[in-house]
N, C-alpha and C positions, 0 to 999 in steps of 0.2 A: 733413710736420707744420709745418715752418718756413713754407711757403707759406700754409697755413691760418691759422697764428698771425698772419701779417702782415696778413691781412684784418681782424683785430680790433685793429690798431695804434691805432685811434682812441680806444680805451679804456685804452691803456697809461699815459697820463698820470694819470688818476684812480687806477688800481691802484698805480702806483709812488708816488703821493703818499700813499696810505693806508699802504703799507708803510713809507715813510720816517717817518711820524708815529709809528707803533708802534715803529719802530727807535729813535727818540729816547727813548721811554719805557723800553724794555728795555735800551738801551745805557747809560743812567744807572745801571742796577742790575747788569748782568752785564759791561759793557764794550762799546764800540761795534764792536769787531772780532771779537767772539766768535760762535760758531755759535748759542748760545742767544739772543742778541739778534735775529739775522736769522731763525732758525727760529721763535721765538715770534711774530715779526712776521707771518710767513706763516700760522701757526695762528690768530692774532687776525683776520687778513683773512678766513679761512674762517668763523670764528664770526660775524663781522659780516655776511657775505653770507648765511649760513644763517638768521640771525635775521630778516633782511629777507625771506627766502623762506618764512617760516612760513605766511603766508596762502595761498601757492601750494601748500604741502605739504598744508594742510587740504583744498584743492580736489582735490588729487591723490587723497587717501584717499577722499573722497566719490565721485569719478569711478570709481575702481576698484571700489568697492562697488556702484555703480549698474550698471556694466558687467557685473559678475558676476551681479547679479540679473536683468539683461536677456538673459542668454545663452539661456535656454530659448525666449523669444519670438523672439530673432534667429534661432535655429536653425529655428523653425517657419516664419518668413518665407522663409528660404533654401530650405527644402524645398517651400514652396507656389509660389514664383516662381522656381524654379531654371532654367526655360527662358526667363525674361524678366528679364534683368539690369537693365534700366532701371527696371522696376516694382519690382524687389527693392531697388535703391538708394533709390527714392522712399519705399518703406515703411520702410526703415531710418532715413532722415532724419526721417520722421514720428514714428517711435518715439522717437528722440532728443529731438525737440522736445516731445513730450507728457510725457516723464519728466524733462526738463531735464538731460539727460546730454550731456557733451561728451567724445568719445573722446580728444581731444588734451590734456585736462586732466591725464591721468596722466603726460604728458611735460613739463609746464610747468616743474617745478623744474630738470630737466636742461637744458632749452633756455635758461632764464633764467640758469643758472650757467655755461653754456659760454663766453660772452664773457669772463668773468673768468678762467676756466681758461686759455683760449688767450692772453689778455693777459699772465697771469703767466708762461706758457711763453715768450712773446716777450721779456719783460723778462729772464728768466734766461738765455735764449739769447744775448742781447746782452751780458750780464755775462760769460758764458763766453768770448765773442769779444773782450772788452775794449772794448765800445762803450757810450757813454752812451745812456740811454733815458729818456724822460719827465722826471721831476724828479731822477733819479739822476745827479749830476755826477761829475767825476773822483775827488773825495775819497770819495764814497759807493761808487763803483765799486771802488776799491782795497780799501775795507773789506769789501765783499761778497765779493770774490775771496779774501780771506784767511780768511773765515769757514768753518769746518769743523764738520760734525755727525758725531761719533764717527770723526773722521779723514777723512771724505769731504767735498769742497767742495760748496757749494750748486749750482754750475753743472755739476758732473761727471755723466756718464751711465755706465750699465753697459757700453755698447758703445764707449766712448771708447778711443782708442789710448794706449799708455803714454806717448808724448811729450806728448800733450795733458794727461794727468793730472799729469805731472811739472811742466808749466808752471803748474799750480794748486797746487803745493807739496804733493802727495799721492802715494800709491802706488796702483798699479792693484789690488792685492789688497784694500786697505782699501775702495776705492770699490766693488768688486764684491761684497764681503761685505755692506756696508751697504745697497747698492741691492737685492741679492737678498733680504735679510731684509725690507726695506720692501715689495718687490713681493709676497712671500708673504703678509705681513700685509694688504696692500691687497686681494689676491684672496680671502683667507680671510674678511675682514670683509664683502666683497660677497656671498660665498656664504652666510654665516650670516644676513645681513640678508634675503636672498630665501628662505632655508630656513625661518626662523621665520615669515615671511609665509605660506608655503604650508602649513606644518604646524599653525599655531595660529590664523591669522586668515582662514581660508577655510571657507565653508559646505560641509561634507563631504557634505551631502545633495543638492547640485547637481553633477552630473557633466556638464561641458561642455567643448568644445574650448579655451575660454579657460584652463581649469586646466592643460591640457596645454601650452599656450604659456608659461604662467608657469613650469611645471616645466622646460621647455627653457631658458628664460632663466636659471634658477637655475644651470645648468651652463655655459651659453655665455658669460655676462658675465664670470665670473672668468677664463676662458681668454683672453678679449679683453683684459682688464686686464693679465694676465701678459705677453702678447705685446707690447702697446703699452708696458708699463712699462719694458722694457729700453732704450727710446729717450727716456724721461723724465729730465730733470735731477733731482737729489736734492731741490731745492726744490719741484719739481712733485710728486714722490712724497710729500713732507711735506704738500703741499696736498691731494692726493687721498686719502691715508690719513686725514687729519683729517676730511675731509668724509664718508668712509665710516663712520668711527666715530661721527660726529655723527648720520648717517642711521640707523645701527643703534640708538643710544640713543633717538633721537626716535621711531622706529617701535616700539621696545619699550614706551615709555611709552604710545603710542596704543593698542597692542594690549592692554595691561593695563587701561587706563582706559576705552577705548571700543571694545570688540571687535566683530567682525562677527557679526550674529545667526546662530545655528546652528553657530558654530565652537567649537573646543576652548577657545579663549581666553574665549569668553562663558560656557561652563560653569564654568571656573575663577573667573572674575570673580563670577558669581552665587553660587558656593559661599562665596567670601570675604564677599560682601555678606550672605548668610544667617547666617554666623557672627558678623559684626559686629552685625546686628540682634538676634540672640539674646543676645549679651553685653551689649548696651545696654538690654535689656528692651523692645525694639520702638521705640526712639528712633532716628529717621533724621534726622541733623542736616544732612548735606550736601545742597545743592540738586540737585547732579548725580545723586546716588543716588535722590533722590525722583523726579526726572524719569525715571530708568530704571524704577523700580517703576511709575510712572504709565503709561508706555508699555506695560509688560507687562500691566497690568490692562486697559488699553483694548483690547488685542488679543482678549481673550476666548477663544473656541474656536480662534482662528487662531494660538495660541502654538506655538512649536516645542518640541522635547523638553526643551531646557535650561530654558526658561521655565516649562514645566509642572512640572518637577522642583523649581524654586525655589518655586513657589506651594505645592506639596505639602509641601515642607520647612517653610515657614512654618506651614502647618496643623498639622503634627505637633508643632511647638514651641508651639502654642497662640496663633498670631498670624494676623491677617487683613490683607491688603493692601487699602488704600482707593483709590478713583479719583483722589484728589489726591496720591498717592504716599506717604502716611503709612502706618504700620503700627500696629494696635491689637490688644489681646488679645481673643480670642473664639473662636467655633467657626465652621467653614465647612461648606458643603454639598458634596455630591458634585460639583455643577456647577462650583463655584469651585475645588476642589482638582484636578479632572481636566480643567479647561478645557472644560466642557460635556458631558462623557460621564459617565453615571451609573455608580455603583459596582455591580459584579456581586454578587449574593447568594452568600454563601459556603456551599457544600454540605458536609455532614459527610463525613468520610473513611470510606471503606468498609472494614470490618474483615474480616480473613481468617476462614476457617472455624474454625481452631484457637482464635482469640481469642473467637469467638462461643460456642464450646462451653465454654471455661474461664471465661467471664464470669459473675458471679453474677446470678441472676434479679432483676429490678427489682421492688420492692414496689409494692403498689397505691397507696400514698400518694405514691410518686414519679412513677409513670406516670399520665397523665391517662386517665380512663375514656372509652372510645369509646361513642358513642351507638348503641343497638341499634335495628334496623329492625322487630323483632318487637313485637307488642302485649304489654302487661303482662298476665300471667296471675296469678290469685290463688294464693298459695302457702300451705301449711299453716303455721300459726303454732305448732303443737305440735311439740315437739322429737321427733326420730326416734330410735328405739332403735338403738344401734350394733350392727351385725351382723344385724338383722332387717328384713325389708321392711315398708313401711307397710301397715297393715290396710286392706282395701278397704271402703268404706262401703256397707252394705246398704240397699236401698230400703225405705221404710215400706210397711205394708199398704195396699193399694188404689192404690199408685202403680205406674206402668209403669217398666220398666227403661230405662235410657238417659237422655238429656238431656230435661229437662222443659221444655215450652213455657211461657212466662210468661202469666199470666192477664190478661184485659182489665180495666182499672180499673173499668169499669161493672158487671162481673158480680160482685156481692156476694151472699152468702147471708145 
C-alpha cells in the first residue's frame, strides 16, 4: 500500500494544503491539537472532493441505467457471434456508439477519487513516521501526532504494534476498538448502498447477467473493505467512512427523485406523485414532476406497469394527464387509462341453482319483451268465461266448412 501511495506523491502537496486550510478554521474553534480539528479537516476534504465529483456521479448513474437496458441486446449479440469474438466485439462497440453508452463511466467517480485517497494515505503514513510532507511542517506534524479521535491517534492502525502505538501516546486496546468500529461501519455502509441499489433501483422485469454481477459486488466489496481496513490509518478510515456515507445519502436522493423505470423505487415515487396531485387538485408546480408526467404520456402503449398504474390512478381520481405534463380534471377513455388496451366487457356473475330457484320471478315491466318470430293472429276480443271452453263458431247456411277463400274484387253481385 505504501508503494502505491508513493506513486501519487505528486498530489500530496495540494491535499496537505487543503487539510491545513481546514485545520486553521476548525483549530480556531476546537483547538489546533484536538482530534476534532484534524478529523473535521479530513471530513471537509471528502465533502469538497465529492462536490467536485457530482457531474461524474450523474454520468455514472446514466451509464449504469444504459448498461442495464442494453443487457438483452448484448446477450443476443453474444449468442449470435459466440464463435467469432472479433465480430462480437465490433458489434458491441457499435451498440455502445449508437446508444451513447460508455462502460467505463460507472467507474469514473472511483477512479477520479483514488488519487486523493492514496495521497491522504501517504500524508498520514508520513505523519505516523514523524516525517514532514507537503505543506505540513514540524509544528503541524507535532500537532497532528497529538490529535486523537476517541483515544486513537490519526496515524495509528489496527495492526500496529504496542510499541508504535505507545509512541503516539495511546493504548493498543483503544486503537483496536476505534478502528474495529470504524471498519464495521465502513463495510456496513458499503453493503447498504449496494443493497438499496439492487432492491429498489433495478428494473425487476429484466433478468440479465449484469444483475448477478451487481449482486456479487454487494457481498464482495464489504469484505474487501474489511480486509483492507485493518491496514488503514484512523485518518484514512475517517476519509473512507465519510465518502461511503456521502455516497449512500447521494444515491438515496437519486433513487427517490429519479428512479429507474420499472423499478420498485419508481412505483413508490409515482404513488407519492399521485397523492401530491390529488391533494393539490391537479396542480403540478414542479417542473421536474411535469417532465416525468410528460415522459409517461409520450410513451403511450409502451408504458411499464408502474406508469400504467399511475395513469389509471389519475383517471380514478378524475384527472387526465396532458402531453405537456400538466394535469386537468376530466374523463379518460379506455385507451388512455390502460395504455392502449380496451377495457373488457364485464359479464354478469352466474348464479347457482339454489339462488335461481329462490329468486322471485321478474315482472313483465322489469324484463324487456322479446320479439316473436310468429305472425300475429287475430284474437277474440270477447272475454272468456272462466272454467268453460270458448264456443266454436258455426258456419252460416250456404257456406262451406273450413277456411273461406277471399272473393275477387271484380266479382260483385
